[in-house]
N, C-alpha and C positions, 0 to 999 in steps of 0.2 A: 612461543616467541611471537610477539606482536609484529605484524607485517608493516605497519605504518610508523615504526620507530627506528631511527637509524642507529649506528654504532655509538653515537654521542648522546643517545637517549632523547633525541629531538624528533618532532613530527616530520615525516618524510613521505612523499608520494612513492608508491611502488613502481619500479621501472618495469614496464611491460613490453619494452622494445624488443627484447629477444624472443618473446613468446610467439607462438603460432595461433592465429585466429581459429576458433572452433565455434560450433553452435552452442550458444549459452541460453538457458531458460531459467526462470524462477517463478515461483508462486508464493505469494504472501497473503495473509488475511488479517483484517482488523475487525474486532467485534465492538459494536456500538449498542448500548442498551437505551432504548427509547422509553421514556416514562409513559404511563397510560394516556395522558392528555395528547401527546404527540402520536403515539401508536394508534389511537382511535381515528386518526386522520388518514391512515393507510387505506386506499381503495385501489383494487386491481394492481397490487404490488407497487404502488407509487403514492407519494404525498403531493398534492397540488397546494402550493403555498403562494403567498404574495410575491415572493421572489422567483416563482416559476416552479417547474417540476423538480422536486427536491432530489430524488434518487438520480434522475438523468443529469442534473447539474453536478451532483457529487461524482458521478461517473466521468464526466468531462474533466472535472478538476483533478481527479485521480490520474488520468492520462497525462494532463499537463504537468502535474507534479512529477510523475515518473520521468518525463522527458527533460525536466529541469534538475534532476538529482545532482548532477555534476556542479551546478551552480549553488546548491544548498549545502552539500557536505564537502568540507574543505579539501580532503585528499582523495576524493572520488573522481575517477576519470570520466570525462564527458563521453557518453556513448550515443550513437545513433540507433535508437530502437527500431527494429523491424516490425514489431507487433507489441501492442499493449491492450489488454482487454480487462475491463472492470466489470464484475458481476456483483450485484447487490441482492442479497437473499434475506428477506425478513422471515423470522421464525414465528412460532406460535406464542400467543400471549401467556404469561405466567399468571399466578393467582392474583397478583396486584394489577394486572392489565398491561404490564410492561412487556416489550418485545425486544429480543436480541436480534440485531441485524448483522449478518456476516458480509463483509466487503472483501471480495477476492480480487487480487490483482495478479495477472499472468503476463509476463513479458518475455520477449525473445529477441535475439540478434546473433550475428556472427561477429565475434570480437575476441580480443586478447585477454579480456578480464570479465568477471562474472556480472550478472545483472540482479543479484539479490537486493542490493541497495535500491535499485529502481523499483522493484516489486514492493519492497517495504515502504518506500516513499509514496508510491501511488496509492497503496491501501490507506496510509496515514492521512494523506491530503484529502482523499475522498471522505474519510471519517471526520476530519476537521470541517469540511464543507457541510456535511450532514449536521454537525453541531451548530455551525454558524447559521444555517437556514432554519433550524428548529428551535433555537434558544429563545425566540420571542414567545413561543408557546410554553416552553418549560426549559429552564436552565439546568434541570436535573438529568440531562443526558450524560451518560458515562461512556467514555472511550476506554476500552481495555483490551488486553490480550492481542497486541500487534506482534505477529510472528511469521517467520519463514516456514513454509510448509514443505517446499521442495526446491532443489536447484540441480541443474545438470550442466555438464561441460567443465572444462578445466581439470585440475589435478584430481578432484574427487567430487562425486555426486553426494547429495544430501536429501534425505527424506525424513520428516519429523516422525518420531516414534520408531524408526527402523534401527 
């Protein structure tokens, strides 16, 4: 049963009024493949570009995106996040010189509803910012595999692969 569809098969916000606030956490990751031309610019786990430090800017954008999730997703409740951490981890170059970058977004708050959408949005906005800042070097950047890794709180916890 879809939670955001009412008895008349119309979109509806979930009523969280009767719920009790609990500690809610979520961890999401987005994978971005940087082509060789862009990957070659990584120095000390950062890319210095004309628009500024690319990974640092993407991290800030991810936090801002997570905080604005309720404005972006129509039926998502606006939440006051207590914590949002973005971690950007470049991997090793493959045979072509491309590098996969993992963007992790971890969020938490005390609320009546989960924060998985905030974690997914934060990781996605950081990935889009990485694309935006790197596209002048190469438009062959690939954003892939945006997924929830873990969530806690609410009716049931979730851990990918468990």
